[in-house]
C-alpha positions in Angstrom: 2.3 -29.8 16.1 0.0 -27.0 15.7 -0.6 -25.2 12.7 -1.4 -21.4 13.1 -2.5 -20.4 10.0 -4.3 -22.4 7.5 -7.3 -21.8 4.6 -10.1 -24.1 3.6 -11.8 -24.4 0.4 -14.1 -27.4 1.2 -17.5 -27.1 3.0 -17.0 -30.7 4.2 -15.5 -30.7 7.7 -14.4 -34.1 7.5 -12.4 -33.1 4.1 -10.7 -30.3 6.1 -9.9 -32.7 8.9 -8.1 -35.2 6.4 -5.5 -32.8 5.6 -4.6 -32.2 9.1 -4.4 -36.0 9.7 -2.4 -36.4 6.8 0.2 -33.8 7.6 0.4 -34.8 11.3 -1.4 -31.8 12.4 -2.8 -32.0 16.1 -4.5 -28.5 15.8 -5.1 -25.9 13.3 -6.1 -22.2 13.2 -8.4 -21.6 10.0 -8.5 -18.1 8.5 -11.5 -16.6 7.0 -10.7 -15.3 3.6 -13.8 -13.2 2.6 -11.8 -10.2 2.4 -13.5 -8.6 -0.5 -15.0 -5.3 -0.9 -17.9 -6.3 -3.0 -21.7 -5.9 -1.5 -23.3 -8.2 -0.5 -19.8 -10.0 0.5 -20.9 -13.6 -0.4 -17.4 -14.6 0.4 -17.2 -13.3 3.8 -20.7 -14.9 4.5 -19.8 -18.1 3.4 -16.4 -18.5 5.1 -17.9 -17.5 8.5 -20.6 -20.4 8.2 -17.9 -22.9 6.8 -15.3 -21.7 9.8 -17.7 -22.2 12.8 -19.3 -25.6 11.1 -15.9 -27.0 11.4 -15.3 -25.5 14.8 -18.6 -26.9 15.9 -17.7 -30.4 14.1 -14.1 -30.8 15.7 -13.8 -28.1 18.5 -10.6 -29.8 19.8 -8.7 -29.7 16.5 -9.8 -26.3 15.1 -9.7 -22.3 15.9 -11.5 -19.9 13.8 -10.2 -16.4 12.9 -13.0 -14.1 11.8 -12.4 -11.3 9.7 -14.0 -7.7 8.8 -16.8 -7.2 5.9 -15.1 -4.6 4.5 -18.2 -4.0 1.9 -19.5 -1.8 4.9 -16.5 0.5 5.3 -18.0 3.5 3.8 -21.0 3.2 6.2 -21.1 5.8 9.1 -20.0 4.3 12.5 -18.1 1.5 10.4 -15.3 1.0 13.2 -18.0 0.3 16.1 -20.1 -2.0 13.8 -17.1 -4.0 12.8 -15.9 -4.2 16.6 -19.6 -5.5 17.4 -19.6 -7.8 14.8 -16.0 -9.4 15.9 -17.2 -9.4 19.4 -20.0 -11.6 18.4 -18.0 -14.0 16.7 -15.6 -14.2 19.2 -18.5 -15.2 21.5 -19.6 -17.7 19.0 -16.1 -19.4 19.7 -13.6 -17.4 17.6 -10.2 -17.1 18.2 -8.8 -14.1 16.7 -9.2 -11.7 13.7 -7.3 -12.2 10.3 -7.1 -9.0 7.9 -5.5 -8.9 4.5 -5.3 -4.8 5.0 -1.5 -4.7 4.4 -1.4 -6.7 1.2 -1.1 -3.8 -1.4 -4.0 -5.0 -3.6 -6.3 -5.2 -0.4 -5.4 -1.9 1.3 -8.8 -0.1 1.8 -7.6 2.0 4.7 -4.4 2.6 6.7 -3.2 -0.2 8.8 -3.8 2.4 11.6 -6.8 4.2 10.6 -9.1 4.9 13.6 -12.0 3.0 11.8 -10.0 -0.6 11.9 -8.4 0.9 15.3 -11.7 0.3 17.1 -11.2 -3.3 16.1 -8.0 -3.5 17.3 -9.0 -2.2 20.6 -11.9 -4.6 20.9 -9.5 -7.5 20.2 -7.3 -6.1 23.0 -10.3 -5.9 25.3 -11.4 -9.8 24.3 -7.5 -10.7 24.6 -7.4 -12.2 21.0 -4.7 -11.9 18.3 -5.3 -10.1 15.2 -3.4 -11.7 12.4 -2.8 -9.3 9.3 -0.8 -9.9 6.3 1.6 -7.1 5.5 3.8 -6.5 2.3 5.0 -8.9 0.0 8.4 -9.4 -1.5 10.1 -6.7 -3.1 10.2 -7.8 -6.4 6.4 -7.7 -6.9 7.0 -3.9 -7.3 9.3 -4.2 -10.0 9.1 -3.5 -13.6 11.1 -6.5 -14.7 12.2 -9.6 -12.8 15.1 -11.3 -13.9 15.0 -15.0 -14.3 17.8 -15.9 -11.7 15.2 -14.2 -9.1 13.9 -16.1 -6.3 10.6 -15.1 -7.3 10.5 -15.5 -10.9 8.9 -18.6 -11.8 5.8 -17.5 -9.2 5.2 -14.0 -11.1 5.4 -15.8 -14.4 2.9 -18.5 -13.6 0.8 -15.5 -11.6 1.4 -12.2 -13.6 -1.7 -10.8 -11.5 0.6 -10.8 -8.4 3.0 -7.9 -9.7 2.1 -4.7 -8.3 4.0 -2.6 -11.2 2.3 0.3 -12.5 -0.6 -0.4 -10.2 -2.2 2.3 -8.1 -0.9 0.6 -4.7 1.0 1.8 -1.9 4.5 1.5 -1.8 6.5 -1.4 0.2 8.0 1.0 2.5 4.5 2.8 3.2 3.2 -0.5 4.3 5.9 -1.4 6.7 5.9 2.4 8.2 2.0 1.6 8.8 2.9 -1.6 10.0 5.3 0.1 12.7 2.7 2.7 13.5 0.2 0.2 13.8 2.1 -1.8 16.5 3.0 1.5 18.3 -0.6 2.9 18.5 -2.1 -0.1 19.7 0.2 -1.8 22.5 -2.1 -3.9 24.4 -3.2 -5.6 21.1 -1.5 -8.9 20.1 -0.7 -8.9 16.2 0.5 -11.8 14.2 2.3 -11.1 11.2 2.5 -13.9 8.8 5.0 -14.8 6.4 7.9 -13.2 8.8 6.3 -9.8 8.9 7.4 -9.4 5.4 10.9 -9.3 6.5 12.4 -12.4 5.9 15.2 -11.2 4.0 16.0 -8.8 6.4 16.0 -10.4 9.7 18.2 -7.7 11.4 15.1 -5.2 11.0 12.7 -7.8 12.0 14.6 -8.4 15.2 14.8 -4.6 16.0 11.1 -4.6 15.3 10.5 -7.6 17.8 12.8 -6.0 20.1 11.0 -2.6 20.0 7.1 -4.3 20.0 6.2 -7.0 22.5 2.7 -7.3 21.1 4.2 -8.4 18.0 3.9 -12.2 16.9 5.3 -13.7 13.7 4.6 -16.7 11.7 6.5 -18.5 9.3 3.8 -19.7 6.8 5.5 -20.3 3.4 8.8 -18.7 3.9 10.9 -21.9 4.7 12.2 -21.6 0.8 13.5 -18.0 1.7 15.1 -18.6 5.1 16.8 -21.8 3.5 19.0 -19.7 1.6 20.7 -18.4 4.5 20.2 -20.9 7.4 23.4 -19.1 9.1 21.3 -16.1 9.9 18.2 -17.8 10.4 19.0 -20.2 12.6 20.4 -17.8 15.7 17.2 -15.5 14.5 14.8 -18.6 15.5 16.7 -19.3 18.9 16.8 -15.7 19.9 13.2 -15.1 19.2 11.7 -18.8 20.1 9.0 -17.1 22.1 7.4 -14.9 19.4 7.3 -17.3 16.3 4.6 -19.8 15.5 4.6 -22.4 12.9 2.2 -22.1 10.0 1.4 -24.0 6.7 -0.5 -21.7 4.7 -2.2 -25.1 3.7 -5.7 -26.5 3.0 -6.8 -25.6 -0.6 -8.5 -28.5 -1.8 -7.0 -27.8 -5.5 -4.1 -29.0 -4.2 -3.5 -32.8 -4.2 -3.2 -34.1 -0.5 -0.2 -35.8 -1.6 1.4 -32.6 -2.5 0.4 -31.0 0.8 2.2 -33.9 2.8 5.3 -33.6 0.9 5.4 -29.9 1.7 5.0 -30.8 5.3 7.9 -33.5 5.2 10.1 -30.6 3.5 9.0 -28.0 6.1 10.0 -30.4 8.8 13.2 -31.4 7.5 14.1 -27.6 7.4 13.4 -27.2 11.0 14.6 -30.3 12.3 17.8 -31.0 10.7 20.6 -29.1 8.6 20.1 -31.3 5.3 20.3 -29.5 2.2 17.0 -30.4 0.3 16.7 -30.1 -3.3 14.1 -31.5 -6.2 11.7 -29.1 -4.2 10.1 -27.5 -6.9 6.8 -29.9 -7.5 6.0 -29.4 -3.6 7.0 -25.9 -2.6 7.3 -24.1 -6.2 9.9 -21.2 -6.5 13.1 -20.5 -8.2 13.9 -23.9 -10.5 16.5 -25.9 -9.3 16.7 -23.8 -5.6 17.7 -25.7 -2.6 16.9 -25.0 1.0 19.5 -25.8 3.9 17.7 -26.5 7.3 18.1 -24.7 10.6 18.5 -27.8 12.9 16.4 -26.2 15.7 17.2 -27.6 19.5 14.1 -29.7 20.6 13.0 -27.1 23.3 12.9 -24.3 20.5 10.9 -26.7 18.1 8.4 -27.2 20.8 7.8 -23.7 21.5 7.5 -23.1 17.7 5.8 -26.1 16.8 3.3 -25.9 19.8 3.6 -24.0 22.8 3.6 -20.1 21.3 0.4 -21.0 19.8 -1.1 -22.5 22.7 -0.2 -19.3 24.6 -1.3 -17.0 21.9 -4.5 -18.5 20.5 -7.4 -18.7 23.1 -8.5 -22.3 23.6 -5.6 -24.2 23.0 
């Protein structure tokens, strides 16, 4: 099983490898999370160093996605310089680019801005993918969220994730920029995580996949949502089995290893059975008392989502 989207919080490569082994992951793609605009961007520098140290130590187990140092976005010729720095990261062994540019509070320029477009074009030239987070649940923009909402507990625990009243773009704006980005850069392979932000509108997501062959999606963190409506999720997975990557979003050292293992078991049960799982609040926190039913995918579809698609899309795998 390949994990196409994980993070790390440890400088110790052996500690990161322990997560993979405990969760039964053969290979994992590490996303650089140094996305800030502060200068100097110490987070960017740190996670570039850590990512490549892990890759050097365990080249057969990991891939590394670099990111762009947005602390320099107001400098002249930012796009060309960012593209050159990204090319150097690929030469060092990097397999792709990770951006949070489509997350409302990290929307430092439009997703199709020519400055970042230069980096997209470089990724196409180098035949590596761009993974870009776009949007968040619609409830994050609402003034009040009802206790029976699926996201109520998440926002209660993390009120800073609410965008209500903040100077951020609307969800509709972000998704229109996503569409324009895919259209303007057809030679670039874009991986949009978290079901591209459209887990609750699989009909639209299917239309997006049909219209843009350069779009790949990953499943990170959205099994609880998809498990609310397996009757629609299962045929979607089967129809678009060549365009979906499995990812966990795991890797935070602050999360106990036992909980990460529990999450992996719950995820696998979701994909590999039609069992209705309950008592998940401890390992996959969402709405208290929720259950999720599995989609019971055929073995051939599982092979593609668990491994084959990642092996095709991520260089070196």
